[in-house]
C-alpha positions as CSV (number, residue, x, y, z in Angstrom):
1,X,-14.3,45.3,200.5
2,X,-13.6,48.4,198.1
3,X,-17.3,49.5,198.2
4,X,-16.6,52.2,201.1
5,X,-17.2,56.0,201.3
6,X,-14.0,56.5,199.5
7,X,-15.6,54.7,196.3
8,X,-18.6,56.2,196.6
9,X,-17.0,59.7,196.6
10,X,-15.0,58.9,193.8
11,X,-18.2,57.8,191.8
12,X,-19.8,61.2,192.7
13,X,-16.9,63.1,191.6
14,X,-17.0,61.2,188.5
15,X,-20.9,62.1,188.1
16,X,-20.3,65.5,188.9
17,X,-17.6,66.0,186.2
18,X,-19.9,64.5,183.7
19,X,-22.6,66.9,184.4
20,X,-20.1,69.6,184.3
21,X,-19.0,68.7,180.8
22,X,-22.7,68.3,179.5
23,X,-23.6,71.6,181.2
24,X,-20.6,73.0,179.2
25,X,-21.8,71.5,176.2
26,X,-25.0,72.9,176.3
27,X,-23.9,76.4,177.1
28,X,-21.6,76.2,174.1
29,X,-24.7,75.2,171.9
30,X,-26.7,78.2,173.2
31,X,-23.8,80.4,172.5
32,X,-23.3,79.0,169.1
33,X,-27.0,79.6,168.3
34,X,-27.0,82.9,169.6
35,X,-24.0,84.2,168.0
36,X,-25.2,82.7,164.6
37,X,-28.6,84.5,165.2
38,X,-26.7,88.0,165.7
39,X,-24.6,87.4,162.7
40,X,-27.4,86.7,160.4
41,X,-29.5,89.5,161.6
42,X,-26.6,92.0,161.1
43,X,-26.1,92.8,164.8
44,X,-22.8,91.8,164.1
45,X,-21.2,93.3,161.2
46,X,-19.4,91.8,158.5
47,X,-15.5,92.3,159.4
48,X,-16.2,92.9,163.0
49,X,-13.7,91.3,165.3
50,X,-15.3,88.8,167.9
51,X,-13.2,88.5,171.2
52,X,-14.0,85.9,173.6
53,X,-14.1,88.1,176.8
54,X,-16.6,90.3,175.1
55,X,-18.8,87.7,173.8
56,X,-18.6,85.8,177.4
57,X,-19.8,88.9,179.0
58,X,-22.5,89.4,176.4
59,X,-24.1,86.1,176.7
60,X,-23.4,85.6,180.3
61,X,-21.6,82.5,180.1
62,X,-17.9,81.3,180.7
63,X,-15.2,81.8,178.0
64,X,-14.8,77.9,177.9
65,X,-18.3,77.4,176.0
66,X,-17.7,80.9,173.8
67,X,-14.4,79.3,172.7
68,X,-16.0,76.1,171.3
69,X,-19.0,78.1,169.8
70,X,-16.6,80.3,168.2
71,X,-14.7,77.4,166.7
72,X,-18.0,75.9,165.5
73,X,-19.1,78.8,163.7
74,X,-15.6,79.0,162.0
75,X,-16.4,75.7,160.9
76,X,-19.4,76.7,159.5
77,X,-18.0,79.1,157.6
78,X,-19.7,82.4,159.4
79,X,-16.4,83.5,161.3
80,X,-12.6,83.4,160.4
81,X,-9.6,83.3,162.8
82,X,-7.1,86.3,162.9
83,X,-3.6,85.7,163.0
84,X,-3.3,87.6,166.1
85,X,-5.8,85.8,168.1
86,X,-9.6,86.1,167.9
87,X,-12.1,85.9,165.1
88,X,-14.1,88.2,162.6
89,X,-17.1,87.7,161.1
90,X,-16.6,86.6,157.4
91,X,-17.8,88.1,154.3
92,X,-18.7,86.4,150.9
93,X,-18.3,87.4,147.6
94,X,-21.5,86.8,145.1
95,X,-19.2,84.1,143.3
96,X,-18.4,82.4,146.7
97,X,-22.2,81.8,147.3
98,X,-22.9,80.8,143.7
99,X,-20.3,78.3,143.7
100,X,-21.7,76.9,147.1
101,X,-25.4,76.4,145.5
102,X,-23.9,74.9,142.5
103,X,-21.5,72.4,144.5
104,X,-25.0,71.4,146.2
105,X,-26.6,71.0,142.8
106,X,-23.8,68.8,141.6
107,X,-24.1,66.4,144.8
108,X,-27.7,66.2,144.6
109,X,-27.6,65.5,141.1
110,X,-25.1,62.6,141.9
111,X,-27.3,61.4,144.6
112,X,-30.4,61.6,142.4
113,X,-28.5,59.5,139.7
114,X,-27.1,56.8,141.7
115,X,-30.5,56.5,143.6
116,X,-32.0,55.7,140.2
117,X,-29.2,53.6,139.0
118,X,-28.9,51.6,142.4
119,X,-32.8,51.7,142.9
120,X,-33.8,53.7,146.0
121,X,-35.2,52.1,148.9
122,X,-39.1,51.9,148.5
123,X,-39.7,53.0,151.9
124,X,-37.7,56.4,151.5
125,X,-39.5,57.0,148.1
126,X,-42.9,56.5,149.8
127,X,-41.7,59.0,152.5
128,X,-40.4,61.5,149.5
129,X,-43.9,61.1,147.6
130,X,-45.7,61.8,151.1
131,X,-43.8,65.2,151.7
132,X,-44.6,66.4,148.3
133,X,-48.4,65.6,148.9
134,X,-48.2,67.9,151.8
135,X,-46.4,70.6,150.0
136,X,-49.0,70.2,147.0
137,X,-51.6,70.6,149.7
138,X,-49.9,74.0,151.0
139,X,-49.6,75.2,147.3
140,X,-53.1,74.8,146.6
141,X,-53.6,78.0,148.7
142,X,-53.6,81.2,146.4
143,X,-51.0,83.1,148.7
144,X,-49.0,81.6,151.6
145,X,-49.0,83.2,154.9
146,X,-46.0,83.0,157.5
147,X,-47.3,79.9,158.9
148,X,-47.7,78.1,155.8
149,X,-44.4,79.3,154.2
150,X,-42.5,77.8,157.3
151,X,-44.1,74.8,156.8
152,X,-43.2,74.9,153.1
153,X,-39.6,75.3,154.2
154,X,-39.6,72.5,156.4
155,X,-41.2,70.2,153.9
156,X,-38.6,71.5,151.2
157,X,-35.8,70.7,153.7
158,X,-37.3,67.2,154.4
159,X,-37.5,66.2,150.7
160,X,-34.2,67.3,150.1
161,X,-33.1,65.0,153.0
162,X,-34.7,62.3,151.7
163,X,-33.4,62.5,148.4
164,X,-29.8,62.3,149.7
165,X,-30.7,59.0,151.7
166,X,-32.1,57.6,148.5
167,X,-28.3,57.2,147.2
168,X,-27.5,54.8,150.0
169,X,-24.1,56.4,150.1
170,X,-22.8,57.5,153.6
171,X,-19.8,59.4,152.1
172,X,-21.8,61.3,149.9
173,X,-24.4,62.2,152.4
174,X,-21.6,63.6,154.8
175,X,-20.3,65.6,152.0
176,X,-23.7,66.9,151.4
177,X,-24.1,67.7,155.0
178,X,-20.8,69.7,155.0
179,X,-22.1,71.6,151.7
180,X,-25.8,72.4,153.2
181,X,-23.9,74.0,156.2
182,X,-22.1,76.4,153.9
183,X,-23.8,79.9,154.6
184,X,-26.6,80.2,152.1
185,X,-26.2,77.0,150.3
186,X,-29.1,74.9,152.0
187,X,-32.0,74.1,149.7
188,X,-34.1,76.6,151.5
189,X,-31.1,79.3,151.8
190,X,-32.7,81.9,149.6
191,X,-36.5,80.4,149.4
192,X,-37.5,83.1,151.5
193,X,-36.9,85.6,148.7
194,X,-39.8,83.9,146.8
195,X,-42.2,84.8,149.7
196,X,-41.9,88.5,148.8
197,X,-41.8,88.3,145.0
198,X,-44.8,88.7,142.9
199,X,-44.1,85.6,141.1
200,X,-43.7,83.9,144.2
201,X,-45.9,81.0,143.7
202,X,-45.2,80.3,140.4
203,X,-41.6,79.7,141.3
204,X,-42.7,77.6,144.1
205,X,-45.1,75.6,141.6
206,X,-42.1,75.2,139.2
207,X,-39.7,73.7,142.1
208,X,-42.5,71.5,143.1
209,X,-43.0,70.3,139.5
210,X,-39.2,69.5,139.6
211,X,-39.3,67.4,142.7
212,X,-42.0,65.3,141.2
213,X,-39.9,64.9,137.9
214,X,-37.0,64.0,139.6
215,X,-38.6,61.1,141.8
216,X,-40.4,59.8,138.8
217,X,-36.7,59.6,137.0
218,X,-35.5,57.7,140.0
219,X,-38.4,55.3,140.1
220,X,-37.9,54.8,136.3
221,X,-34.4,54.1,136.9
222,X,-33.4,57.0,134.4
223,X,-30.1,58.2,136.1
224,X,-29.0,60.7,133.6
225,X,-32.4,62.5,133.6
226,X,-32.7,62.4,137.4
227,X,-29.1,64.0,137.7
228,X,-30.1,66.8,135.0
229,X,-33.3,67.8,136.9
230,X,-31.4,68.1,140.1
231,X,-28.8,70.1,138.7
232,X,-31.4,72.4,136.8
233,X,-33.4,72.5,140.2
234,X,-30.4,74.4,141.9
235,X,-30.7,77.1,139.2
236,X,-33.8,78.4,141.0
237,X,-31.8,79.1,144.0
238,X,-28.9,80.9,141.6
239,X,-32.0,83.1,140.4
240,X,-33.3,83.8,143.9
241,X,-29.4,84.9,144.9
242,X,-29.4,87.2,142.1
243,X,-32.9,88.7,143.1
244,X,-31.9,89.0,146.6
245,X,-28.5,91.1,145.7
246,X,-29.8,92.9,142.6
247,X,-33.6,93.1,142.6
248,X,-35.5,96.2,143.1
249,X,-37.2,95.1,146.3
250,X,-35.3,94.7,149.7
251,X,-35.6,91.3,150.7
252,X,-35.3,90.4,154.4
253,X,-33.0,87.5,153.8
254,X,-31.0,86.7,157.0
255,X,-27.2,87.2,156.4
256,X,-27.5,88.8,152.9
257,X,-25.7,92.0,154.1
258,X,-22.7,89.5,154.5
259,X,-22.6,89.0,150.5
260,X,-20.6,91.4,148.7
261,X,-22.4,92.1,145.5
262,X,-20.6,92.5,142.0
263,X,-20.2,95.8,140.6
């Protein structure tokens, strides 16, 4: 008893609802990625109002996943909600971005110090060393083409992720993830500027040397030195920010048009 057509129908309905929910989540992620791409590419200008209906028609999806995508982009900091409904593309002052980079440097410095004081897991240290060896191989080239530069960005982000893991703190890792998701605050947020600079390779070599030094400090249990090195490491991103906004060349930095330059 209890296994008749009615029960099978209910199960089918539950499975159908689950499939619908999963599909809706997938559409929301796709809408989020597409909208982020449009914002950073300048297709949606800073201050532009974004309405659910217009985005729904533009992307060819229903309003429910669009609403979810807009909420996520607000959480990322790329959109701001308007008092009368809807969202607008945020703009950022140069100081906002500089502060976000400073915050990342502070948290990474704390992670490095705790990793040194507590003792980093050997397996994570080995992974970090292997990551740096891959970067070394790339930097042996006299110049980086687009493919090599993309690999550098991936390896650089992996190293910074491993550094966060070394501290063994889920709380700090969570806060680091939030900071990295702030616009322009990721470890590679302004690295693209270096690809177009005459001193590009020299700056990458300096950053790589700092990577190696901080691992040495962590392995030698030199907490204060490890922290200072990572704080100094973030200064490269600050320099790249200034170069992107005030340099003589125009840099194809995604989203740079959202940053309000200081007078």
